[in-house]
N, C-alpha and C positions, 0 to 999 in steps of 0.2 A: 731328534731330541734325546739328550743324555738321560740315562736311567735316574740320575741324581735330581733331575728336574721334574720327575713324575710325582703324581699325587700319592703314590705308594710310598715313596721315600719321604715325602713330606709328612705323611702319617706316621711313619717309623720315627722320624726326628721328633715329632710331638710326643709319642709314647715314651721314648727314651728320656726326653727332657723331664717329663712328669714323673718318671720312675726314680730319678736321682735323689729324691727325698722320700724317707719312709713315711707312708700314710696308711690309713686303714684300708683304702681302696687298693693300695699296692701289694697287699698280702697275697693276692692271687698270683703274683709274679715271683713269689719267693722260691729260690732254688737253694738247696743245701750245699754248702761248700765242701762237705764231706759226709758220707753216709752215717746216719745215726746222730748227727748233731742236734736235730730238732727233737728227737726222742729223749736225748739226754737232758735238754733244756726244759722238758716238761716233766721230768721225773721228780720223785720226792727226795731231793737232796739240795743243799745250798750250793750255788754255783757263782763263780766270778767269770764273766764272759769277756775275754780280752780280744782286742782288735784295733787296728789303726782307724783313724777317721775314714768313714766311707767303706769299711770292710764288711758291713752288714750286721753290726750289733743291734741297731735299732730295728732293722727288718726282722731279725730273728726274734726279738722280744715282742714285736708287733704280731708276728705269726703265732707265737706262744700264747699271747693274749687272746687272739681270735679262737684258736683251737680249744683252749681251756674254758673260755666263755661258753662255747657250744657244748662243752662237757659239763656245764653247770658248776664249775669250780670257781669259788669266789676269787677274784683277782683284782689287783690294783697296779696300774702302770704309772710310775712317777718319773717325769723328766727333770733331772736335777740341774739342768742348765738354767732353769727358772731362778735358782737360788745362788747363782754365781755372785761372789762378793759378799754374801751374808756372813756375819761373824758368829762364832759359837757363844752361847747356846741358841741364838736366834735361828741359825740355820737348821739345827735339829728340830726345834719347835715347828718351823715352817715345813720341813719334810714330813714330820709326823702329822701335821694338820692336812697336808696334801694327801698323805697315805689314807687317813681315815675318810677324807672326802671322796676319794676314788672308790674305796670299798662301799661307802654309803651310796654313791651313784650306781654301783654295780647291783647292790641289794635292791635299789628302787626300780631297776630296769630288767637286766638280764636274769636276775634270780626269779622273777615272778612272771615274765612274759610267757604266754602259752606257746608251746611248740608249734601249734598250727598257724601262728602268725608268721608265715613264711616270708612275707615281704620284708618284715623287720629284720629277720635273721639273715636272709640271703643278701640283702643290701649291705649289711655291716660285716658279716662273717662268712658269707658264701655257703652256709649250710645251716640246717636246723637241728636243735638238740633232740636226742632220743629220750632223755630224762624229762620227767614232768617238772613244773615249776615248784619253788619252795612254798610251804604253807604261808599264806599271806599274813596271818596274825603274828606269828613268831618272827617272820622277816621284818614286819613293821616295827616290832619291839626293838630288834637289834638296830635297825635304821635310826630309830628315835634315840637310842643310847649313843650311837655314833654321832648324831647331831649335837647332843648335849656335850659330849667330849670335845668336839670341834669348837663349840662356843666357848667352853672353859679355856681351851688352849689359846684361842685368839685373844681372850682377855689377858692372859699371862704374857703373850707375845708383845702386845702393845702397851702394857703397863709401864715398862721402863722408858719408852719413848715419851709418854705423857710426863713422867717425873723429870726427864731430862729437859724438856721444854720449860717447865716451871723453874728449875734451878738456874737455867741459862738466863731467863728473864731477870731474876734477882741479881745475878752476877753483872748483867749489863747496867742495872740501876746503880750498883756500887761504883762501877767505872765512870758513869756520868757524874756522880757526886765528886769523885776524885778530880775530874777535869775542872769542875766548877770551882773547887776550893783552891786549886793551884794556879788558876788563871791570873790572879793578881800578883803572884810571886811573893806575898807577905805573910803567908800562914803555913810555915813548914810543919808545925805540929799537926795541924789538921790534915795536911797532905800525907804525913806518915800514917795517921790514923785511918784515912780513907784507903790508903794502899793496903794496910793490914786487913781492913774489912773486905776489900776486893779479893785478896788472897784467901781469906777465910771462906768467902763464898765459893771460890774455886775448889777448895778442899771439900766443902759440903757436897758440891756437885759430883765430885769424883766418888765420894763415899756413897752417895745415893745410887750412882750407877753400879758400883760393886755390890751394894745390898740387893738391888733388883736382879743382877746377874746371878747371885747366889740363890735368890728366891726361885728363879726359873729352873735352875738345876735341881733344887729341892723338890719342886713340883714334879719334874720329870721322874726323879727317883721314886717319889712317894706313890706315883700312879702306875708304876710299871705292872703291878699285880692286877690292877683294874683292866689294863689293856690285854694282859694275858688271859684273864677271865672272859673278856669279850670275844677274843679270837677262838677260845676254847668252845664257846657256845656257837659261834659262827660255823666252825668246822663240823660240829656235831649236827647242826641243822642241815649242812650240805651233805652229811654222811660221806665226807671225803676231804681232801686237802684244800688249803687256800694258798695263794701265791702272791708275793710282793715283788714287783719288778722295778729295780732302780736303774735308770738309764743314764749314762754319762757321768759317773762318779767324779771323773777328773775335773769337772767344772767347779766343784766345791774346793775351797782352799785346802791345800794338801795337808796342812796341820790338823784340819778338822775331819778329814775323810774317815779315819779309823774310828773316831768318836761316834759319828753318825751310824756307821755300819755296826759298831759294837752295841749301841742301844737297841737297834732294831733286831739284832741277833739275840739279845737277851730276852726280848719279848717273844721271839719265835722259839726259843730253846725249850724242848720238851713238848712242843705242840705240833700239830699237823699243819704248820705254816712254814712255807719254804721261800727263801730269798734268792733272787737272781740279780746280780749286779753286773752291769755293762760298763766297761771302762777301757782306757788305754794303759797298757802295762806300766811303762816307765814314767807315766804322768800321775801315778796313783800310789796311795799308801793305805791299803785295806787292813793292815795289821801292824801293830807296834809292840815291840818287846819291852813294855813298860812294867811297872809294878802297881797294880796287876796289869797283865797284857790287855790290849784293846783291839777290837775288830774281829775278823774271821781269819783263822789261819788255814792256808791251803794244805790239804792233806788230812787235817784234823777236823776242822769245822766245815770246810767247803772243798769242792773240787773245781778245777779250772776247765773252761771250754775255750780253746784257742781258735779264733776265726781268721787268723792271719795266714791266708793262702799266699805264700811268698814265692819269689822267683827261684828260690833254692829247689823247689819242686816244680820246675818250669812246665813240664808236660801236663801235670795235674792242674796247675793254675790256668794254663792256656785252655784246657778242655772246659774247665768251670766257667771261665769268662765268656768263651764263645757260645756255651750253652745258653747263657743269659741273653746274649744278643740274638741268637737263633730263635729264642722264644718270642722276642719282640718282632723279629722279621716275619715269622709265621703269621702273626696277627695282622700284618700288612700284606700278606700274600707274596712274600719275597723270600729268596734264599741268599745266603751270604755271598755266594759266587756272583750274584747279580750286580753287586755294588762294591765289593771289597776284594782287593788283590791279596795273594798269599803273603807278600811282603808286608802289607799293611796290617795283617792280623798279628804277625810277630811283633811289629813295631808298636801296636796298640798295647800288647801285653807288657812289653818293656816300659812303655811310657807310663802305664798305670802302676807299675811296681806290684801288680797282683791285687790292687784295691779295686773292688767292683765299681764303686761310684765314680772313681777317677777314670776307669776304663770307659764307662758310658759317657761321661762328660767330655772326654777328649774325642771320642768317636763322634759325638754330636757336633763338636767344633770342626772336626775334620770334614764333615759333610759341607759346611759353609766354605771351608778353605778350598776344597775341590771344586765347588761350584764357581767360586771367584776365579780360580785358575782357568776353568773352561770358558768363562765369560770373557776372559782376556784373549781367547783364541789359542790358549796353550793346551793342546790335546796330545802332545808328543808322548806324555806319560800315560795316555789312555784316558778313558771316560769313567773309570772307577776310582774309588778312593785308594791312593797309593801310599807307600811308606813316607815319601816326602811331604804329603799332605798331613799325615799324622805328626811328623816332626814339627811342622809349623804350628799345628794345633796344640801340641804339648808345650811349645815355647810360650804361646799365648796364655796357657793355663797356669804358668808359673806365678803370675801376680796374685791369683786367687789362693794358691797354695801358701804364698807368703802372708796373705791376710789371715789364714787359719793359723799359721805359725805365730804371728803376733798376738792373736787372740788367745792361744793356748799357753804361751809362755809369758811370764812376767817380764817387765822391762829389763831388770838386771840379768835374768836368765837368758832373755832373747839376745842381749848383747854378747854374752859369753858363748852361746851356741852358734851365733853367726860368725864369731871370730874363728871358732874351731872349723866350721863349715868352709869358710874362705880359705883356710890353710889346706884343707883336704882338696878343695876344688883347684887351688893353685898347684898342688902336688900332682894331681891328675893331668893338668894342662902342661906343666913345664918339665916334670921329671918322668912320670909314668907315660905321658903322652897317650893315655888310654882312659877309657871310662871306668876302669876297675882299679882297686887298690887292695893291699893285703895288710892285716894286722896280726902279729904274733899272738896266739891264743893265751900264752902265759905272760903277756906284757900288760901291766896294770897301772901304768903311770897316768897322771892327771890329764895329759893331752889327748887321751882317747876315752876317758871315763864317760863322756857324754855322747859317744857314738850311738849307743842304743836309743837315746832320746832323739837323735837326728833320724834314725830309722823309723821310730814311732811317728815322727813328724813328716815322714815321707820325702826327706831331702836325700836320704841314702837308702839303699836296698840291699839286704843280705842275700848273697847268691850262692855261696858255698861255705860249708862248715869245716872241712878238713882238707885243706890244700897243702901240698908239699912243694918245696922249691929245691931245684937241683943242687944249688950251692949251700943249702942249709940242712945239714943232716940232722935227723931226729927232732925236727921242729914242725909244728902244724900251724897253719894260718887260717884266719877267717877272711873270706873274700867279700867285698862290698862293691856295689855299683853306684856311681854318681847318678842322681836323677836325670833322666833323659832331657828334661827341660833346660839343663845347664850347658848342653853342648849341641843343641839342634836349633833349627829356626834361625833367629837373629844371632844366636850365640854359637853358631856352627864354627868349628875350628879346623884349621889346616893341619895336616899330618897328625891327625888324632884318630887313634884306633878304637873301633867299637868291638869289644871282645864278645864273641858269641859263646858265652859260658854254658849255653844249653846244648850246643852241638856235639857231634861225635868226638871232636878233638878238644873238647872244652877244658879238660884237665891240663893238657899240655899248654893251652893258650894262656892259662893263668899262672903257670909255674915259672915266673920270671922275677928275678931279684929286683929289677927296676920298679916293680909294682909294690914293693914293701914300703909302707908308710911308717910303721913303728914296729920295733922288735927289741928283745933283750940284747945286751952287749954280747958280742961274740968273743969267746975265750981264745 
């Protein structure tokens, strides 16, 4: 029987599948992409955590939440995907309500649970706190105040909806009147009057909506000092910092992102309250140069933590990803050599583009692909997972990557990005005849301005920053790789070169003029 058919590998497949989504239970599997990342994320500084989908942003924030909770530091974790599509200022009100609700839940549980209730602590956080619980009376007072604020904000949030329903009903009545009067075709004056009334109702509805929007913003501005006072008392009670973790900022409308960050930053400013924002770099707007500026400015207000372990640092990336898989294998009493060839390891790294979740997802699919191959009696390539098994698994994974792409990009943007991607893909297929292409570092035309977006969306991967080409003196190029799913499996192409940009002769392999997709005119 093949090793892939054993209960050990079945258990490994189950663990890997469960781990591909960040959960409280998954915290125990957390591995730092680089030394010091976790310590930075827990320190008293505002941070914006950048990373592509699946790079480990949510896992890092979940680990921070667990560690700081055990340290008795007040903390709120807010998943911003819940507010996708909300308009401003409702989105800010919703985020603020969720923030206060999470802090209230923390004050009602982790703040006061005794340290000796080890079953509670170990189940959720894997350790028990060394600090004693907060004084119950003062904690209860802050919790009650949080509850009152949440109730007030909910009333403000839903007030405009009620008003909108009322004005819409009146408008519908006016339209019905107009229809009745014009049915006979003999009362043009009445028809004109009813039309005017209908238009008038529509104007009133618009004015009402604007009035309530203005009221919401006024309430938010008027209460900011109350919120600051509350967090001041909370951190004094904790005798230490509090933390607000905002995950997946890119799910909020881009035009509203800086406004949301700005308001919460204004609350935190001057207090022992620290904000950590997780997002995708080129899908986000965390700061705007308006008058006055909005958001958090990197370098001044906040520092960045970059979780994108890319193919540019291939050896480091490979080591990090294999460490994750080795950890799961140990739990199933397996070693990587038991079920994975050397070629499959490199191919998994390439297929994932350095993204941890994609690495694990493609590996899980590769188990099934290899099993199906062996079930057909095809054992010529061995009984372990091989490079071709990974190729096929990567090709199957493409449809899920495209679903993420459609979800993260709006319809207009999706069309534009796909057009650019198709041009790049065609170039690689027909001209470069390879999986890599080059762009002049000083070339800034519109046909390449969205390449960083395609990297963030994992359709392209940045592999080298300073490539020279023999026939192009005094020029530097960025090298990119087309995602593996576009030229393997069912999309496998003839006479198509896979550049081993990580190997000993990597520099020479990329220094070919036929790989240049875009550059400045040559004099």
